[in-house]
A tleap script that builds the chain and sets N, CA, C and O, in Angstrom:
source leaprc.protein.ff14SB
mol = sequence {
  NMET THR TYR LEU PRO GLY VAL PHE ILE MET
  GLY ILE LEU ALA VAL LEU PHE LEU ILE ILE
  ALA LEU VAL LEU ILE LEU GLY LYS ASN PRO
  GLU ILE LEU HIE THR TYR HIE TRP LYS ASN
  VAL LYS GLU GLU TYR LYS LYS ALA TYR SER
  ILE GLN MET GLY ILE GLY MET LEU ILE SER
  PHE ILE THR ASN THR ALA GLY ALA LEU ILE
  ASN TYR PHE THR LYS THR ASN TRP GLY TRP
  LEU SER PHE GLY ILE GLY LEU LEU SER SER
  PHE VAL TYR TRP THR TYR ILE GLN LYS LYS
  TYR ASN GLY GLY PHE CPHE
}
set mol.1.N position { -122.256 -66.093 -27.582 }
set mol.1.CA position { -122.907 -66.364 -26.612 }
set mol.1.C position { -121.890 -67.587 -25.761 }
set mol.1.O position { -122.264 -68.132 -24.723 }
set mol.2.N position { -120.850 -67.807 -26.290 }
set mol.2.CA position { -119.847 -68.824 -25.823 }
set mol.2.C position { -119.238 -68.255 -24.480 }
set mol.2.O position { -118.659 -69.050 -23.739 }
set mol.3.N position { -119.313 -67.238 -24.207 }
set mol.3.CA position { -118.797 -66.498 -22.968 }
set mol.3.C position { -119.705 -66.435 -22.109 }
set mol.3.O position { -119.368 -66.010 -21.004 }
set mol.4.N position { -120.941 -66.775 -22.290 }
set mol.4.CA position { -121.887 -66.621 -21.314 }
set mol.4.C position { -121.545 -67.946 -20.000 }
set mol.4.O position { -121.495 -67.606 -18.819 }
set mol.5.N position { -121.349 -69.322 -20.390 }
set mol.5.CA position { -121.229 -70.189 -19.471 }
set mol.5.C position { -120.080 -69.754 -18.422 }
set mol.5.O position { -120.272 -69.814 -17.207 }
set mol.6.N position { -118.774 -69.274 -19.044 }
set mol.6.CA position { -117.893 -68.554 -18.303 }
set mol.6.C position { -118.330 -67.263 -17.196 }
set mol.6.O position { -117.813 -67.073 -16.096 }
set mol.7.N position { -119.235 -66.595 -17.718 }
set mol.7.CA position { -119.624 -65.706 -16.749 }
set mol.7.C position { -120.209 -66.217 -15.788 }
set mol.7.O position { -119.833 -65.843 -14.678 }
set mol.8.N position { -121.176 -67.105 -15.852 }
set mol.8.CA position { -122.033 -67.689 -14.940 }
set mol.8.C position { -121.062 -68.737 -13.931 }
set mol.8.O position { -121.298 -68.721 -12.723 }
set mol.9.N position { -120.109 -69.525 -14.401 }
set mol.9.CA position { -119.115 -70.425 -13.519 }
set mol.9.C position { -118.427 -69.154 -12.575 }
set mol.9.O position { -118.424 -69.130 -11.344 }
set mol.10.N position { -117.933 -68.267 -13.348 }
set mol.10.CA position { -116.963 -67.412 -12.466 }
set mol.10.C position { -117.956 -66.519 -11.512 }
set mol.10.O position { -117.563 -66.179 -10.396 }
set mol.11.N position { -119.020 -66.219 -11.903 }
set mol.11.CA position { -120.035 -65.746 -10.790 }
set mol.11.C position { -120.274 -66.327 -9.987 }
set mol.11.O position { -120.038 -65.769 -8.915 }
set mol.12.N position { -120.789 -67.564 -9.900 }
set mol.12.CA position { -120.874 -68.772 -8.927 }
set mol.12.C position { -119.741 -68.506 -8.059 }
set mol.12.O position { -119.930 -68.040 -6.935 }
set mol.13.N position { -118.473 -68.792 -8.533 }
set mol.13.CA position { -117.407 -69.140 -7.576 }
set mol.13.C position { -117.056 -67.952 -6.925 }
set mol.13.O position { -116.510 -68.089 -5.831 }
set mol.14.N position { -117.238 -66.848 -7.332 }
set mol.14.CA position { -117.202 -65.725 -6.932 }
set mol.14.C position { -117.920 -65.269 -5.775 }
set mol.14.O position { -117.427 -64.491 -4.958 }
set mol.15.N position { -119.376 -65.868 -5.674 }
set mol.15.CA position { -119.742 -65.753 -4.703 }
set mol.15.C position { -119.768 -66.638 -3.251 }
set mol.15.O position { -120.298 -66.222 -2.220 }
set mol.16.N position { -119.156 -67.806 -3.379 }
set mol.16.CA position { -118.738 -68.872 -2.919 }
set mol.16.C position { -117.547 -68.346 -2.113 }
set mol.16.O position { -117.641 -68.460 -0.891 }
set mol.17.N position { -116.359 -67.747 -2.653 }
set mol.17.CA position { -115.489 -67.468 -2.171 }
set mol.17.C position { -115.698 -66.135 -1.422 }
set mol.17.O position { -114.936 -65.873 -0.491 }
set mol.18.N position { -116.759 -65.203 -1.791 }
set mol.18.CA position { -116.970 -63.763 -0.806 }
set mol.18.C position { -117.479 -64.451 0.384 }
set mol.18.O position { -117.039 -64.028 1.453 }
set mol.19.N position { -118.380 -65.500 0.429 }
set mol.19.CA position { -119.097 -66.000 1.656 }
set mol.19.C position { -118.083 -66.651 2.654 }
set mol.19.O position { -118.081 -66.465 3.871 }
set mol.20.N position { -117.271 -67.397 1.988 }
set mol.20.CA position { -116.116 -68.033 2.916 }
set mol.20.C position { -115.286 -67.128 3.287 }
set mol.20.O position { -114.972 -67.079 4.476 }
set mol.21.N position { -114.748 -66.217 2.363 }
set mol.21.CA position { -113.906 -65.187 2.885 }
set mol.21.C position { -114.781 -63.992 4.059 }
set mol.21.O position { -114.073 -63.296 4.786 }
set mol.22.N position { -116.122 -63.883 4.122 }
set mol.22.CA position { -116.628 -63.014 5.062 }
set mol.22.C position { -116.634 -64.058 6.222 }
set mol.22.O position { -116.305 -63.627 7.327 }
set mol.23.N position { -116.997 -65.495 6.100 }
set mol.23.CA position { -117.090 -66.046 7.702 }
set mol.23.C position { -115.720 -66.398 8.240 }
set mol.23.O position { -115.613 -66.620 9.446 }
set mol.24.N position { -114.458 -66.481 7.295 }
set mol.24.CA position { -113.261 -66.294 8.054 }
set mol.24.C position { -112.991 -65.053 8.386 }
set mol.24.O position { -112.384 -64.842 9.436 }
set mol.25.N position { -113.271 -64.314 7.805 }
set mol.25.CA position { -112.721 -62.692 8.544 }
set mol.25.C position { -113.864 -62.036 9.376 }
set mol.25.O position { -113.485 -61.107 10.090 }
set mol.26.N position { -115.063 -62.313 9.417 }
set mol.26.CA position { -115.847 -61.738 10.529 }
set mol.26.C position { -115.829 -62.640 11.763 }
set mol.26.O position { -115.873 -62.262 12.934 }
set mol.27.N position { -115.751 -63.983 11.277 }
set mol.27.CA position { -115.941 -65.016 12.428 }
set mol.27.C position { -114.736 -65.455 13.161 }
set mol.27.O position { -114.791 -66.002 14.262 }
set mol.28.N position { -113.508 -65.166 12.434 }
set mol.28.CA position { -112.363 -65.272 13.251 }
set mol.28.C position { -111.989 -66.805 13.685 }
set mol.28.O position { -111.193 -67.128 14.566 }
set mol.29.N position { -112.704 -67.603 12.911 }
set mol.29.CA position { -112.627 -68.981 12.954 }
set mol.29.C position { -112.074 -69.727 11.990 }
set mol.29.O position { -112.692 -69.693 10.926 }
set mol.30.N position { -111.081 -70.410 12.016 }
set mol.30.CA position { -110.720 -71.087 11.355 }
set mol.30.C position { -111.576 -72.603 10.667 }
set mol.30.O position { -111.296 -73.111 9.581 }
set mol.31.N position { -112.596 -73.076 11.588 }
set mol.31.CA position { -113.077 -74.365 11.451 }
set mol.31.C position { -113.752 -74.605 10.122 }
set mol.31.O position { -113.867 -75.746 9.674 }
set mol.32.N position { -114.220 -73.486 9.461 }
set mol.32.CA position { -114.682 -73.723 8.000 }
set mol.32.C position { -113.702 -74.444 7.138 }
set mol.32.O position { -114.030 -75.144 6.180 }
set mol.33.N position { -112.625 -74.256 7.490 }
set mol.33.CA position { -111.475 -74.988 6.556 }
set mol.33.C position { -111.231 -76.338 6.967 }
set mol.33.O position { -111.674 -76.578 8.091 }
set mol.34.N position { -110.708 -77.208 6.440 }
set mol.34.CA position { -110.515 -78.559 6.518 }
set mol.34.C position { -109.599 -78.386 7.995 }
set mol.34.O position { -108.944 -77.374 8.247 }
set mol.35.N position { -109.681 -79.390 8.754 }
set mol.35.CA position { -109.040 -79.405 10.131 }
set mol.35.C position { -107.480 -79.425 9.686 }
set mol.35.O position { -106.736 -78.570 10.166 }
set mol.36.N position { -106.931 -80.470 8.697 }
set mol.36.CA position { -105.345 -80.470 8.568 }
set mol.36.C position { -104.910 -79.146 8.026 }
set mol.36.O position { -103.756 -79.046 7.610 }
set mol.37.N position { -105.743 -78.092 7.989 }
set mol.37.CA position { -105.116 -76.862 7.287 }
set mol.37.C position { -104.773 -76.035 8.615 }
set mol.37.O position { -103.764 -75.331 8.662 }
set mol.38.N position { -105.505 -76.134 9.505 }
set mol.38.CA position { -105.220 -75.434 10.952 }
set mol.38.C position { -104.624 -76.217 12.188 }
set mol.38.O position { -104.310 -75.655 13.237 }
set mol.39.N position { -104.530 -77.239 12.014 }
set mol.39.CA position { -104.510 -78.375 13.203 }
set mol.39.C position { -103.369 -77.977 14.096 }
set mol.39.O position { -103.421 -77.956 15.326 }
set mol.40.N position { -102.163 -77.612 13.231 }
set mol.40.CA position { -100.993 -76.875 13.838 }
set mol.40.C position { -100.886 -75.361 14.196 }
set mol.40.O position { -99.870 -74.800 14.609 }
set mol.41.N position { -102.136 -74.779 13.963 }
set mol.41.CA position { -101.611 -73.294 14.368 }
set mol.41.C position { -101.946 -73.208 15.810 }
set mol.41.O position { -102.903 -73.879 16.198 }
set mol.42.N position { -101.281 -72.464 16.675 }
set mol.42.CA position { -101.278 -71.985 17.612 }
set mol.42.C position { -102.660 -71.071 18.224 }
set mol.42.O position { -103.012 -70.081 17.583 }
set mol.43.N position { -103.300 -71.409 19.306 }
set mol.43.CA position { -104.495 -70.714 19.619 }
set mol.43.C position { -104.345 -69.540 19.458 }
set mol.43.O position { -105.171 -68.937 18.772 }
set mol.44.N position { -103.153 -68.795 20.089 }
set mol.44.CA position { -102.994 -67.385 19.868 }
set mol.44.C position { -103.237 -66.870 18.640 }
set mol.44.O position { -103.849 -65.804 18.580 }
set mol.45.N position { -102.832 -67.488 17.502 }
set mol.45.CA position { -102.656 -67.227 16.273 }
set mol.45.C position { -104.014 -67.614 15.429 }
set mol.45.O position { -104.071 -67.285 14.244 }
set mol.46.N position { -104.755 -68.090 15.846 }
set mol.46.CA position { -105.988 -68.476 15.035 }
set mol.46.C position { -107.027 -67.459 14.590 }
set mol.46.O position { -107.766 -67.652 13.625 }
set mol.47.N position { -107.039 -66.541 15.225 }
set mol.47.CA position { -107.673 -65.292 14.601 }
set mol.47.C position { -107.074 -64.656 13.488 }
set mol.47.O position { -107.710 -64.361 12.476 }
set mol.48.N position { -105.673 -64.402 13.672 }
set mol.48.CA position { -104.732 -63.717 12.464 }
set mol.48.C position { -104.990 -64.636 11.447 }
set mol.48.O position { -105.252 -64.162 10.341 }
set mol.49.N position { -104.969 -66.126 11.610 }
set mol.49.CA position { -104.951 -67.005 10.522 }
set mol.49.C position { -105.879 -67.180 9.645 }
set mol.49.O position { -105.789 -67.583 8.485 }
set mol.50.N position { -107.066 -66.757 10.446 }
set mol.50.CA position { -108.491 -67.035 9.796 }
set mol.50.C position { -108.826 -65.512 8.973 }
set mol.50.O position { -109.563 -65.253 8.021 }
set mol.51.N position { -108.116 -64.843 9.637 }
set mol.51.CA position { -108.241 -63.321 8.655 }
set mol.51.C position { -107.363 -63.642 7.408 }
set mol.51.O position { -107.673 -63.580 6.218 }
set mol.52.N position { -106.389 -63.939 7.893 }
set mol.52.CA position { -105.452 -64.122 6.222 }
set mol.52.C position { -105.747 -64.854 5.293 }
set mol.52.O position { -105.615 -64.613 4.093 }
set mol.53.N position { -106.292 -66.078 5.941 }
set mol.53.CA position { -106.856 -66.890 4.886 }
set mol.53.C position { -108.174 -66.408 4.157 }
set mol.53.O position { -108.380 -66.776 3.000 }
set mol.54.N position { -109.040 -65.617 4.796 }
set mol.54.CA position { -109.962 -64.752 4.063 }
set mol.54.C position { -109.576 -63.812 3.266 }
set mol.54.O position { -110.200 -63.704 2.210 }
set mol.55.N position { -108.754 -63.125 3.465 }
set mol.55.CA position { -107.871 -62.292 2.449 }
set mol.55.C position { -107.802 -62.882 1.281 }
set mol.55.O position { -108.195 -62.380 0.228 }
set mol.56.N position { -107.167 -64.269 1.445 }
set mol.56.CA position { -106.556 -64.932 0.127 }
set mol.56.C position { -108.203 -65.422 -0.608 }
set mol.56.O position { -108.240 -65.618 -1.823 }
set mol.57.N position { -109.400 -65.574 0.178 }
set mol.57.CA position { -110.536 -65.692 -0.456 }
set mol.57.C position { -111.092 -64.445 -1.076 }
set mol.57.O position { -111.774 -64.524 -2.098 }
set mol.58.N position { -110.817 -63.241 -0.473 }
set mol.58.CA position { -110.928 -62.042 -1.136 }
set mol.58.C position { -110.363 -61.861 -2.398 }
set mol.58.O position { -111.032 -61.425 -3.335 }
set mol.59.N position { -109.227 -62.148 -2.497 }
set mol.59.CA position { -108.535 -61.984 -3.766 }
set mol.59.C position { -109.177 -62.724 -4.912 }
set mol.59.O position { -109.471 -62.220 -5.995 }
set mol.60.N position { -109.378 -64.080 -4.520 }
set mol.60.CA position { -110.418 -64.973 -5.403 }
set mol.60.C position { -111.387 -64.453 -6.077 }
set mol.60.O position { -111.575 -64.463 -7.294 }
set mol.61.N position { -112.228 -63.825 -4.927 }
set mol.61.CA position { -113.385 -63.001 -5.185 }
set mol.61.C position { -113.298 -62.018 -6.097 }
set mol.61.O position { -113.991 -62.009 -7.114 }
set mol.62.N position { -112.315 -60.985 -5.760 }
set mol.62.CA position { -112.196 -60.124 -6.494 }
set mol.62.C position { -111.684 -60.468 -8.355 }
set mol.62.O position { -112.212 -59.829 -9.265 }
set mol.63.N position { -110.781 -61.381 -8.577 }
set mol.63.CA position { -110.454 -61.914 -9.947 }
set mol.63.C position { -111.413 -62.438 -10.612 }
set mol.63.O position { -111.639 -62.347 -11.818 }
set mol.64.N position { -112.063 -63.070 -9.696 }
set mol.64.CA position { -113.522 -63.744 -10.431 }
set mol.64.C position { -114.553 -63.071 -10.917 }
set mol.64.O position { -115.103 -63.368 -11.977 }
set mol.65.N position { -114.949 -61.936 -10.037 }
set mol.65.CA position { -115.550 -61.045 -10.122 }
set mol.65.C position { -115.213 -60.316 -11.461 }
set mol.65.O position { -115.935 -59.980 -12.400 }
set mol.66.N position { -113.921 -60.189 -11.241 }
set mol.66.CA position { -113.363 -59.151 -12.641 }
set mol.66.C position { -113.214 -59.832 -14.281 }
set mol.66.O position { -113.257 -59.279 -15.380 }
set mol.67.N position { -113.027 -61.244 -13.893 }
set mol.67.CA position { -113.292 -62.096 -15.035 }
set mol.67.C position { -114.742 -62.398 -15.642 }
set mol.67.O position { -115.019 -62.364 -16.841 }
set mol.68.N position { -115.363 -62.614 -14.895 }
set mol.68.CA position { -116.708 -62.428 -15.167 }
set mol.68.C position { -117.322 -61.110 -16.143 }
set mol.68.O position { -117.972 -61.077 -17.188 }
set mol.69.N position { -116.741 -60.034 -15.199 }
set mol.69.CA position { -117.337 -58.874 -15.828 }
set mol.69.C position { -116.599 -58.397 -17.092 }
set mol.69.O position { -117.002 -57.506 -17.839 }
set mol.70.N position { -115.330 -59.194 -17.250 }
set mol.70.CA position { -114.677 -58.936 -18.661 }
set mol.70.C position { -115.149 -59.951 -19.703 }
set mol.70.O position { -115.268 -59.640 -20.888 }
set mol.71.N position { -115.382 -61.020 -19.288 }
set mol.71.CA position { -116.229 -62.032 -20.295 }
set mol.71.C position { -117.762 -61.210 -20.509 }
set mol.71.O position { -118.164 -61.216 -21.673 }
set mol.72.N position { -118.366 -60.731 -19.811 }
set mol.72.CA position { -119.807 -60.362 -20.081 }
set mol.72.C position { -119.658 -59.028 -20.877 }
set mol.72.O position { -120.439 -58.819 -21.805 }
set mol.73.N position { -118.668 -58.086 -20.553 }
set mol.73.CA position { -118.715 -56.839 -21.303 }
set mol.73.C position { -118.227 -57.048 -22.545 }
set mol.73.O position { -118.711 -56.417 -23.484 }
set mol.74.N position { -117.031 -58.108 -22.776 }
set mol.74.CA position { -116.337 -57.708 -23.877 }
set mol.74.C position { -117.128 -58.850 -25.036 }
set mol.74.O position { -116.962 -58.774 -26.254 }
set mol.75.N position { -117.773 -59.621 -24.524 }
set mol.75.CA position { -118.222 -60.734 -25.034 }
set mol.75.C position { -117.098 -61.759 -25.688 }
set mol.75.O position { -117.226 -62.261 -26.805 }
set mol.76.N position { -116.119 -61.958 -24.918 }
set mol.76.CA position { -115.046 -62.835 -25.337 }
set mol.76.C position { -114.656 -63.681 -23.896 }
set mol.76.O position { -114.981 -63.275 -22.780 }
set mol.77.N position { -114.148 -64.521 -24.068 }
set mol.77.CA position { -113.290 -65.491 -22.957 }
set mol.77.C position { -112.193 -65.027 -22.265 }
set mol.77.O position { -111.671 -65.767 -21.432 }
set mol.78.N position { -111.777 -63.975 -22.463 }
set mol.78.CA position { -110.871 -63.112 -21.948 }
set mol.78.C position { -110.525 -63.015 -20.361 }
set mol.78.O position { -109.430 -62.882 -19.815 }
set mol.79.N position { -111.673 -63.112 -19.874 }
set mol.79.CA position { -111.960 -63.216 -18.489 }
set mol.79.C position { -111.149 -64.426 -17.824 }
set mol.79.O position { -110.536 -64.209 -16.778 }
set mol.80.N position { -111.132 -65.788 -18.454 }
set mol.80.CA position { -110.320 -66.854 -17.916 }
set mol.80.C position { -108.842 -66.563 -17.569 }
set mol.80.O position { -108.193 -67.112 -16.678 }
set mol.81.N position { -108.411 -65.582 -18.446 }
set mol.81.CA position { -107.099 -64.985 -17.687 }
set mol.81.C position { -107.014 -64.383 -16.112 }
set mol.81.O position { -106.238 -64.641 -15.192 }
set mol.82.N position { -108.127 -63.492 -16.216 }
set mol.82.CA position { -107.913 -62.884 -15.038 }
set mol.82.C position { -108.336 -64.078 -13.904 }
set mol.82.O position { -107.719 -64.205 -12.846 }
set mol.83.N position { -109.419 -64.881 -14.270 }
set mol.83.CA position { -109.205 -65.953 -13.349 }
set mol.83.C position { -108.286 -67.103 -12.727 }
set mol.83.O position { -108.267 -67.699 -11.650 }
set mol.84.N position { -107.454 -67.144 -14.028 }
set mol.84.CA position { -106.272 -67.894 -13.356 }
set mol.84.C position { -105.102 -67.116 -12.865 }
set mol.84.O position { -104.241 -67.642 -12.160 }
set mol.85.N position { -105.060 -65.753 -13.266 }
set mol.85.CA position { -103.964 -64.997 -12.518 }
set mol.85.C position { -104.504 -65.048 -11.110 }
set mol.85.O position { -103.794 -65.484 -10.204 }
set mol.86.N position { -105.727 -64.622 -10.889 }
set mol.86.CA position { -106.228 -64.851 -9.498 }
set mol.86.C position { -106.188 -65.855 -8.512 }
set mol.86.O position { -105.970 -65.633 -7.321 }
set mol.87.N position { -106.450 -67.236 -9.136 }
set mol.87.CA position { -106.231 -68.375 -8.497 }
set mol.87.C position { -105.028 -68.553 -8.394 }
set mol.87.O position { -104.860 -69.189 -7.354 }
set mol.88.N position { -103.848 -68.310 -8.999 }
set mol.88.CA position { -102.830 -68.817 -8.668 }
set mol.88.C position { -102.153 -67.422 -7.708 }
set mol.88.O position { -101.100 -67.679 -7.125 }
set mol.89.N position { -102.639 -66.197 -7.562 }
set mol.89.CA position { -102.141 -65.835 -6.780 }
set mol.89.C position { -102.697 -65.862 -5.401 }
set mol.89.O position { -102.021 -65.434 -4.465 }
set mol.90.N position { -103.939 -66.359 -5.216 }
set mol.90.CA position { -104.459 -67.121 -4.055 }
set mol.90.C position { -103.678 -67.952 -3.671 }
set mol.90.O position { -103.233 -67.825 -2.530 }
set mol.91.N position { -103.243 -69.107 -4.523 }
set mol.91.CA position { -102.637 -70.290 -3.914 }
set mol.91.C position { -101.130 -69.847 -3.482 }
set mol.91.O position { -100.467 -70.437 -2.629 }
set mol.92.N position { -100.767 -68.868 -4.115 }
set mol.92.CA position { -99.341 -68.209 -3.589 }
set mol.92.C position { -99.379 -67.685 -2.417 }
set mol.92.O position { -98.445 -67.881 -1.640 }
set mol.93.N position { -100.350 -66.999 -2.101 }
set mol.93.CA position { -100.743 -66.440 -0.895 }
set mol.93.C position { -101.084 -67.313 0.162 }
set mol.93.O position { -100.688 -67.073 1.303 }
set mol.94.N position { -101.867 -68.428 -0.131 }
set mol.94.CA position { -102.004 -69.394 1.027 }
set mol.94.C position { -101.225 -70.247 1.202 }
set mol.94.O position { -101.343 -70.973 2.189 }
set mol.95.N position { -100.187 -70.418 0.294 }
set mol.95.CA position { -99.043 -71.206 0.784 }
set mol.95.C position { -98.285 -70.593 1.763 }
set mol.95.O position { -97.726 -71.125 2.722 }
set mol.96.N position { -98.315 -69.251 1.391 }
set mol.96.CA position { -97.329 -68.318 2.365 }
set mol.96.C position { -97.980 -68.339 3.789 }
set mol.96.O position { -97.250 -68.544 4.760 }
set mol.97.N position { -99.272 -68.144 3.947 }
set mol.97.CA position { -99.998 -68.329 5.020 }
set mol.97.C position { -99.908 -69.670 5.821 }
set mol.97.O position { -99.684 -69.608 7.030 }
set mol.98.N position { -100.071 -70.875 5.206 }
set mol.98.CA position { -99.958 -72.167 5.810 }
set mol.98.C position { -98.517 -72.358 6.439 }
set mol.98.O position { -98.298 -72.860 7.541 }
set mol.99.N position { -97.534 -71.853 5.517 }
set mol.99.CA position { -96.309 -72.411 5.818 }
set mol.99.C position { -95.903 -71.202 7.378 }
set mol.99.O position { -95.193 -71.561 8.317 }
set mol.100.N position { -96.483 -69.983 7.280 }
set mol.100.CA position { -96.383 -69.034 8.364 }
set mol.100.C position { -96.962 -69.689 9.682 }
set mol.100.O position { -96.339 -69.854 10.731 }
set mol.101.N position { -98.046 -69.971 9.469 }
set mol.101.CA position { -99.009 -70.379 10.947 }
set mol.101.C position { -99.224 -71.687 11.080 }
set mol.101.O position { -99.629 -72.017 12.195 }
set mol.102.N position { -99.061 -72.667 10.175 }
set mol.102.CA position { -99.268 -74.324 10.157 }
set mol.102.C position { -97.934 -74.748 10.215 }
set mol.102.O position { -97.490 -75.641 10.937 }
set mol.103.N position { -97.336 -74.074 9.431 }
set mol.103.CA position { -95.436 -74.938 9.457 }
set mol.103.C position { -95.533 -75.710 8.023 }
set mol.103.O position { -94.572 -76.323 7.560 }
set mol.104.N position { -97.060 -75.595 7.236 }
set mol.104.CA position { -97.032 -76.741 6.105 }
set mol.104.C position { -98.386 -76.894 5.747 }
set mol.104.O position { -99.349 -76.570 6.443 }
set mol.105.N position { -98.411 -77.402 4.626 }
set mol.105.CA position { -99.790 -77.536 4.439 }
set mol.105.C position { -100.639 -78.696 5.553 }
set mol.105.O position { -101.613 -78.468 6.270 }
set mol.106.N position { -99.962 -79.813 5.400 }
set mol.106.CA position { -100.536 -80.690 6.563 }
set mol.106.C position { -99.636 -80.804 7.696 }
set mol.106.O position { -99.963 -81.465 8.681 }
savepdb mol mol.pdb
quit
């Protein structure tokens, strides 16, 4: 039963990432993110920036969901590997988007 807390934690994080992703992708408005993340983004690129950041959130959603399912069905904690890989992938993707549209993190 030591795997259940991981299922719960990854499940909650997955839902949060999905909500943020949908707000960014469907709303096409980066204001849900902290101001310093998008303050240097040109007005004509804000929609593209929002969609791209939402895609990064979807990557986190998918890998968190996969991790929770792995933990639940295998009754192990191997899902944390999926969680770590997904979070690292998202950070790499977000870094690329930040440099492309904002010129850096700040």
